[in-house]
Structures are given as structure tokens and as C-alpha cells.
N, C-alpha and C positions, 0 to 999 in steps of 0.2 A: 526415475519415477515415471509411472504411466498416468496419463491424464484421465481423470474420472469422466470428463465430458465427452471426449472423442476417441480415447484409447491411444492417442499419440504419445510420443516421448517428450519429456521435459528437459530443459537445459537451465542451469543456474545463470541468472542475469541480474543486473542492477536495474531497478525500475523506480518510477515515481509513483508513490502511493497516496491516495486520499485516505485520511485517517480521522475518525471522529473520537473525541474524548471529552467528557464532561460538558457536552453541549456545544463544543467548538469543533470547527473543521480545520484540519491541518493538511498541508501538502508536504510530504516528506520525500526528499530526493535520495537517490543512491541506496535504495533498500534491496537487500538480497531476496530473491524470489526464484521459485522454480516456475518456468514459463513453458507452456506447451509449444513445441515447434510447428504443430499443425494448426491449432485453433487459437492460440494466444492466451488461453486460460492461465491465470496466475495463482500460485500457491505460496503461502507464507508459513514458515515454521513458527511454532508457538513461541520459541525463545526470541525470535525476531520481533514478534508483536509485543511481547513483554518488554523488550529493550526499547521499542518505540514509546510505549506508555511511560516507562521510567524516564526517558529523555524528555518527553513533553511535560511531565509532572514536575521536573526540576527546572533549574535555570538552564536556558538554552539560547543559543545565538539565533536571531531571526535574520534570515537572508533577505527576505522581501515581504512586504505586506501587499495583499491583493484584496480587491473588492469583489465579492461573489454575489450574484443574483440567485434568489430562490424562487422558483416558478412552479405553480401547480396547474395541472391540466383540467382540474375540476372546478 
């Protein structure tokens, strides 16, 4: 795959993804993504995003709970 941002080539990797669903923020580990080897831009296949949504909407094991601050610059 060619990166839309810089034109570099992508490589499949496992990444950690921030994912929002139903007003909640999740950190999902070991997600398959195409990652640009030049600029680091990440691309996720639609089937991967649908699988994450299905996982989070059902019963799932929670590895860790984190407290997250939300800050506004205005």
C-alpha cells in the first residue's frame, strides 16, 4: 500500500489504537494496521474496525483501567 500522506510504502504491524465508541475511550492493543515506513501514518482496514466495535460492544476482558485527563486549550 502507498501512504496517502507522503507517498511512502506501508508495512503491516501490530499497534496500540485509541478507539472511541458510545462516548467512551478505549485503548486497544495488538491491532493490525498498515503503517507507513516513512512518516508513520497508520491505516486500518474496515473489517478490523468492525471487529474492534464488536469486541467492545460484547463482553470483553479488561487488561487494565486507566485514568485519563481531558484538557482544552480554549
